[in-house]
N, C-alpha and C positions, 0 to 999 in steps of 0.2 A: 534729252528727256525733260530737263528743266523747262526748256522753251515750249515743249509740247504741253506740259502741265500748266504753265502760265497761260497758254492759249486756251486750255480748258477752263481755267479760272476766269479768263476774260469772257468766254462764252456764257459761263454761269452768271456772271455779273450782268451781262447784257440781257439775259433772259429773266432777270429778277424784276418784278413789277416795281414801278415808281423809283427805279434806281437813280434817275436824273434828279428827282426831288430830294432824295437822300443826299446825293452829291452836292446839290446847291445849298442845302441847309448846312452841311458839313463845312463847305467853303466859307459860308457866312459866319459860322461859329469860329472857324480858324482865324478869320480876319479880325473879329472882335477880340479874340485872345491875343493875336499878334499886335493889335493896337493897345490893348490894356496893360499887358505886363511891362513893356518898356516905359510906359508912363508912370510906373512906380519910381523910376530913377529920380525925377525931380523931387518927389516927396522925401525919399531917403536922403537925398543930397541936402535938402533943407533941414531934415532932422539931425544930420551929422554936422550941420553948420558949415558946410563947404560952399564956397561962393561959385564954384564952377565944376564942370565935369572934366574928366580926363579927355573926353571927346567934345571939343568946343562946337564943332559943326552939329553934333547931335543935340547939344543943349539949345543952340539957336533954332533948330528944327522944332523942338518941344515948345519953346517960347512962342513960335509962330502959330502952332496948333492951338495953344491956349488963347492966344490973341484972337485968332479967327473965331473960336468958340465963344469969345467974350467972357472967359473965365479968368479971374485973378489967380496968378500962380502962387498959391499958398500951400502949406502942408496939407491942411484939411481938404481943400479943393482938389489937389493932385491925387491924394489917396482915395477920396470918394469917387472921383471920375474914373480913375483906373480900376477900382474894384467894381464899379458899375458895369464897365465893359467886360471885365472878366466874368462877373456874375451872369450877364446876358449870354456870353459865350457858352458857359457851362449849362445854362438853362436850355439853350438850343441843343447842346450835346445830349442832354437828358431826353429832350423831345425826339431827337434823331434815333436814339436807342429804343425808345418806346414805339416809335413809328416803324422801325425795322422789325421789332418783335411782332407787331401787328401784321406786317407783311408775311412773316414766317407762319403765323397762325393760319392766314388765308391760303398759304402755299401747302400746308398740311392737308387742308380740305381739298385743294385742287388736285394734288398728286394722288390722294386716296381715291377720290371720285373718278379721276381719269383712268386709274389703274383698274378699278372695278368695272367701269364701262368698257374699257378696252378688252378685258377678259370676257365680258358678256357678249360683246360684238364680234369676237373672234370666231372663226369657223369651227365646226364641230370636231374635226380631226385635231386641230391645234389645241382646242380646249381639253380634249382627252389626253393629249401628250403633255400638257402643262402640269408640272408637279404641284401638289397642294402646298408644299413648303414655299414655292415661289410666290403664290398668291397670299398666303398668310403673312409671310415675311414682308412682302411689298406693302401690304395694307397696315399691319400692326407696328412695324419697326422702321422699314426703309423709307417710307414716305415722310416720317417725322425727321429722320436723319438727313434726308435730301433737303428738306425745308431748312434745317439748321445749316446746311452747306451754303444756301443763299444768304442766310443771316450772317454767317461768319465771313462770307465774301464782302458783304456790305461793311462789316466791322473792319475787315482788312483794309479796304479802301479808305475808310474814315480814319483809322489809326495812322495810316500812311500820310494822310493830309495833316493830321495833328502833329505827327513827327516832323514833317517839313516846316510846320509853323514854328515849333520850338527851336528847330535848327536855325531858322531865319532870325528869331528873337536873339539867339545866342550870337549870331553873326552881327546883328545890329549893335548889341552891347559890347561884344569883344570878338572881333573877326577871327582872331587866332584860335578861339575856342572851338571853332567849327572843325579844326584839324583833329582835335581830341575825339569829337563825335564820329568823324569819318573813320578814325583809327578803331574806335569802339565797334562800329558797324562792320568793318572789314574783318576784325579779329573774331567776331561772333558769327559771321555769316557762314563760314565753313562748317562749324558744328551744327548750326541750324539746318543746313542743307542735308548733312549726313543723317542727322536724327530724323528729319522729316521724311527722307527716303525710306528709312527703316520702318518708321511708324506707318507709312503708306502701304508698304508691303505686308506688314502685319495686319493692317485693316482689311486688305483684300482677302487674305487667307481667313481671317476671322469672319468676314461676311459670308464666305462660301460655307463655312461650318455652321453658321447661324441658320442659313437656308436649309442645309441638310438636317439640322436638328429640328427645325420647324416641320419638315416633312415627316420625320420619324415620330414626332409627338402627334401629328395628325393621324398617322397610321395606328399609333397606340390607342388613340381615342376611338377611331372607327372600328378597331378590332379588339376592344377591351374584353369582350366575353371570351375570345380565344385565349388571350393572355391570362385572364383570371381563372377560367375553368380548368385549364390544362397545366397551370403553374409554369407557364413558359416565359414569364416576365423577367426572370432573373438574368438570363443570358442577354435578353433585349436591353435590360437595364445597364449592363456593362457597355453596350454599344452607345447608349445615351450618355453614360458617364464619361466615356472617352471623348465624345464631342464637347460636353460641358467643360471638361478639364482643359481641353485645347483652347476653348474660348476664354476661360479664366486666365490661362497662362499668357495668351497673346494680349489680353487686356492689361494684365499686370506689367508685362514688358513695355507696353505703350505708356502706361502711367509712370513707370520708373524712369524711362528715357526722357519723358517730358519734364519730370521733376528735376532731373539732373541738369537738363538744358536751362530750365528756369533759374535754378540756383547759380549756375555758371554765369549767366547774363547779369544777375543781381550783383554777384561778387565782383565781377569785372567792372561794372558801373560804379560800385563803391570805391574800388581801387583808383579809378579815373578821378573821382571827386577828391579823394585824399591827395592825389598828386597835384591837382589844381590848387588846393589849400596850402600844401607845403611850399609850392613854388610861386605863390601869389606875388611876392615881391619881385622875383625875376620876370614875372609876366606883367609887372607894372599895373596891377589891379588895385583900384580904390575900394574902400569898405562898402560904399554904396553899390558898386558893381559886383562885389563878391556876394552881397546879400541877395541881389536880384538873380545872379547866376546860380546861387544855391536853390532859389525858388524854381528857376527854369529847369535846373538839373533834376530837381525832385519830381518834375513833371516829365522830363525827356526820357529818363531811364525807364520808369514804369510804362510810358507810352511805347517805347521801343520794345519792351518785353511783351506788352499786349499785342503789338504788331507782329512780333515773332510767333507768339502763341496762336494768333488768328491764322497766320500763314501755315503753321503746323496743323491746326484743326481743319482748315480747308482741305489740305492735301491728304489728311487722314480720311476725310469723308469722300474724296473724289472717287475711289473705287466703288463705293456704295452708290454714289450719284450715277456713275457710268453703268453699273449693274442694273439699276432700276430703269433708267432712261432707255438703255438698250433693249430691255425686255418690253418696255412700252412701245418702242419702235417695232419690235417683233410682233407684238399684238396688233399694231396698226397695219403691218404688212400682211397679216393673216386675217384681216377683217372680212366678214362675209360680204359678198358682192351680189346684190339683187338687181332684178330688172325694175322697171318703173310702172308696170301695169298692176292695177288693183284687182285683187281676187273678188269675183262676184259670187254672192251667196247662192247656195243651191246649185253649184256647178258640178257637172259630172267629172270625176277624177279618173283619168285613163292612162295606164302604163302602156307604152307602145314600143315593143321590142327593146326593153331596157336591159342593158348589161352593166354589171358592176363588179369591181374587185378593189381590194384595199391596196395592194401593190402588185406589180407585174410578176413577182416571183411566185405569188400564190395563185391557186386556181380561182376561176370566177365564182363569185357568190351567186350571181344570177346570169343566166344565158337567155337572151331574147324573151324576157318576161312580158307578157301582155295580159291585162285584165282591166275591168272597169269597176268603179264604185259609184253607184247612183245615189243621189241625195235622198235623205230621209228613208234610208234602208239600213238594215243591220247585216254585217258580214263578220265571219270568224275566219281567222288565218291560223291554220294549224301547221305543226311541223316539229320535228325533233329538236333537241337542244343543239344549237350551233348551225341550224339549217338556214338562218337568215331572216327570221321573223321580225326581230327588232330592227335589223338593217333595212327591211322593206318600209317600216314606218319612218325611219330616218330619211329615206329617200322621198317619201310622200311629204314630209314636213320641210324638205329643203335643207336638212342638216347635212345630207350628203347629196352629191350630184351624180347622175348617170354617167358612166364612161362612154356608153353608146346608147342610142335611142333617146326617147323623149317621154316626159310626163306632162299630160295636158290637164289643165284646170279650166273646163269649159273650152273656150277657144284660145286660151293662153298656154304657152308651153313653159317648161321650167326655166328657160333662159330669160324670159320676158317678165315673169311674175315677181312682184315684190312680196316675198314670203312673209314679211311682217304682217301684211294685211290678211294672210291666211291664218297665221299662228294666233292672231288675236281672236279668232273664231273657234279655236281648238282648246279642249281640256285634255290633258294627258295624265293618266294614272299608271304608274309602273308598279312592279311587284315590290320595289323598295319604297316604302311610304316616305313622303317628304313632309316632315313636321318639324317645327322649331320649338325651342324652349319658351313656354308661355301657356296661357289659358286656352281652352277650346275656342272661346270667342275670338281670341287674338289670332289663332291659326285659321279660323274660318274667314277672318277679315283680311288675310294676307293679300289677297288680290284686289279687294275693294273695301277700304277701311270704313266706309259709311254704310255698309250693308245693314239692313234692318234685322232685328232679332226675329221677327216673324218669318222672314225668308230663310234665316239660318236654321230655325227649328223645322221648317218645311223640308229643307234639303236633308237634314239629319233623319227625319222620318222616312224619306224616300230611300235612304241608305241603311235603314234598319239599325241606327245607332242612337236614336233619341231616347229610347227607354233605358238603355245602358247609361247614358249621360245623366239621366235624372237620378240614378242611384249613386253617382259620385258625390263626395262632399262639395258643396258650392256649385253643383250642376255644371252649367256652361262656363263658370268661372274657375273650374278645376284646372290646376296647373299640371300639364301632362308630361313635363320633363323634356330634356333634350332628346330630339328625334322620337318623341312620344314614348320615352323609356318606361313611363308608369302605366302604359297600356299594353294589352296583349297584341300579338301580331294581327289577329282578326279585327280587333278594335281599331288599330291604326289604319288598316286598309279601308274599313267602313268610313272612318272619318275623312280620309283623303278622297274617297268616292263622293261623300257628301259635299266636300268643298268644290270638287269638280262640277257637280250638279248646280251648286250655288252660282257658279260663274255663267250659267245658262249658255253653254257652248252650242255652236251649230254642229260641230263634229266632236264626238266623245270617243277617245281612244283608251282602251283598257288593256295594258300590256302585262299579261299574267297577273292581273290585279285581284283576281278572286281565288287565287291558289291557296291562300292562308285562311279562307273562310270555312266554317263548318257547313255541312250540307244544308241545314235549315236556313242559315243566313244567306248562303249562295242562291238557294231557291228564291228567297225574298228579293235579293238583288236582281236576279234574272226577271222576276215579275215587274220590277221597276223599269228595267231596260225594255221589256216588252211594251210597256205603256208609253215609253219615250220614243220608240223607233219610228212612230208615225210623224214625229216633229223634229227628230234629230238624226244625223248620220252616226251610226254606232259601229266602231271597229274594235273587235275583240281579238287579242293575240293570245293563243293558248296552245298547250301540247295535248289537250284532251278534248274529246268530241262530245261526250255524253251529256254535258251540262247545257248544250246549246241547240236543243231540238227545235226551238221556235225561231232560230236565226234565218233570215231571208236567204243568204248565200254563204256557203262554206267553201274555202279554198285551202289547199294543202300544198306546202312547199316540199318538193322532193326532186333530187337530181338536178338542183340549180334552176328548176322551173317551177311554175305555179299552176296547179291543176284544180279546176272547179269540181267539187264532189257533191254539191247541192245547188 
């Protein structure tokens, strides 16, 4: 298990941008520190008025260094030169940390955008199966945590190199001291591994509950009227409360175990230092060596504790990293696959013996459906609820693929066409209006942010919503609330129809889009559609016939087939 996790850590490190640059700078910083700290010994030796070191070879080595550099070996020169190297080492360390955090910020953006794009590019069936909590959690929480995993991995590698540096310094000054450090590392390694394993398991459970909680909150927001109007929230609140309490409990356990481990490492390090001081005579340590060892030790123990903390932090985040990256791979494996042929404007769309079912256990939705849609005509597709009206549109747009038969777009069939080139010429308006929190102008410009005010007003007049907007405070700068909550159902529908007209589509699809309109407004919208049908292909999905007397062709879905009734 440890080997597997270390292999995951290695892969995370290798996938981290600029990892080699960070490693190079860390090595350079370590070398400066490795050179600077031992050079304090000549200064301390001069200060304590000792004529030589306990280690004569080391003293000769230092003399040669200063001789090569052309520096006279005095107390001031020794201390200044040593501190300069140490200062430069720490300055580079600061730069490495800032550079690493900059990498993390970029990774947040990268993971968030990739997850969003992966969701958008996935096929329609997978998109419908994907829980909203997975998307919300991936964007708002997990992308940030996964970027922190990369940062902690860089820190883990950096602190490991710094730890090696301080161990080498200790070995240079007093070779036997390395045994104490090895003992310290071995004695603390088992508790670190045990605690890290427990924290990793807690993190995995915590992340699962976080995703479930995110889905529940999304459901609460989407169904707020149900919970509010029927007083159904209190039982649902207990479900949310149980999830929240579990998350709090696992977080507290992780914090507690991490704190205990940190305290244990500090106390053991202090005990080791006290033992060195007590037995300094038996260890034959000089005052100058003790002072430098104290300095080195004051750096080694915190570095080791930081190394252990980074180790724990990385392994705590690995379940979240694996969760997000596995879902990204799943999105990638379910990406829509199109042909490479470009849709040609004003092509005849023809269904040729199309059969479709969602799974083999269910009956066919369509059996050998054949009909044509000519360009610049209007058609209505009628049918009872569940008959397959929306499924038919999903097939037309390439969101679903026929199980048998073909759909032709001019001379291109559904296997060859690049559906992106078709969809960019389509505006789709469903019975559930798609509006976001913001002003009317903002919502109208969602598809084209540089759209002129003149065109916006023109589209709103065509959708019979302009006069209503002019009665709002601030008119087109009126904030309509999330999902258009400050508008009536009919106002929301008219605004979405206006936005679809603003997009100037070649094909306009209205999927039960006029059901919430009053008779007067519906008549007005139909008059607009009547004027547009000579220049656009208009497809209307509905369960009622009386409103569409001037439609060119009317089809009805019944018994898994489509029948032309006009």
